[in-house]
N, C-alpha and C positions, 0 to 999 in steps of 0.2 A: 291847346295852339293848334290850328288848322293847318291841313297837309295837303299838297298836288301833286297831282300824277298827270301825266297823257300818255298817248301812243298814238301813233298815225300806219295805219293801213291803208296799201295801195289796192282799191276794191279791182281798179283795171287788170292787176298782175294776180291779186288773189293774193298778197304777200305783204309783209310790212314793209314800211318806207324809211329806210336809212339814210343818214346825212343830212335830213332836215332842219334846218337851225329855226329854233324856237325862243320867243321872248316872251315874257313874264312881267304886265305894267300894273300899276296901282298908280290913280290920277296921273296918268301919264308920265309917269316914271320907270324905269327898268327896275324891276326887285330881282330879275332871276334871267335867266338863260340856259341855252345846253345845246346839243345836238343829238339827233335820233340815232340811235346805236342797230345794229344789226338786227334786232327786235323791234325795231320802229318807234323804241320808247327814247324819253328820258328819265334816269334814275332820279336826280337831283334838281329840280327847277330852281329851286333856294339856298342862298349859303347858309351854313350849318349857322343854326341859333335864331335866323330871319324867321319872323310869323305872317302868314299869308294877311291875315286883316279883315276884318270889317268892310264891306263896301264891296265897289265896282271895280272889275279887274278884266285886264284883257290879255288874251294869246294871242302872238302873231306867230304864223309858221309862215316862213319863205320858202314855198313850193317851186318857184321860177326855176333856178338850177336845178331840182329833185326832175323837172318834165323837160328839159334844156333839149334832152335828142329828139322832145315829138313837139309838134305845132298846141302846145296847152294854153288854155284861156287864162289861166291865174297867175299872176306873180306873187301874192301875198293872201295869205286867207288869216283875219282878224275874229276873234270869238269872244265876245263881251259878256260877262258874268256876274252875277251878284254872289257874294260871301256873305249868309248873314248867322253862321255859326262860327265862335272860334273855337269850336271841339270838332269837326265834322270834318271828315275827308273828302276832296272834290278831284274825282277824275274825269278829265274833261278829254275825250278820244277825238279823233278826226280820221272821217273814212273818205278817202280821195281817189278821185281819178283826174285824167287831163282835162274834162269838161265838167265837172263838178262835184258837190263835195256835200258831207252830212256830220253832223255832230250829236252829240245827247249827254245829258249826264251818267258816267257811270258810277259804280261802285268799288 
């Protein structure tokens, strides 16, 4: 069964980004969600017993409120990725600043 994890790091502060709401979608349907903790991580994106499944998925990071005290450019960031194996773990981190972001497939 495929599993997924993510974390958000605020590169402008050099620290984890806490309090960001994240939803996980498959085929336009929300299949999981969570809020980043003090370490910038969501421990469980999928409900117990839920499979990630093969196909196109999307993580949506609601960053507007996180940057509400600054004049940030992004309200939300969406990352679409393909799950091609039912047995792999997928780690999709987000490196974030008020005016840019990057992501990669982690381990």
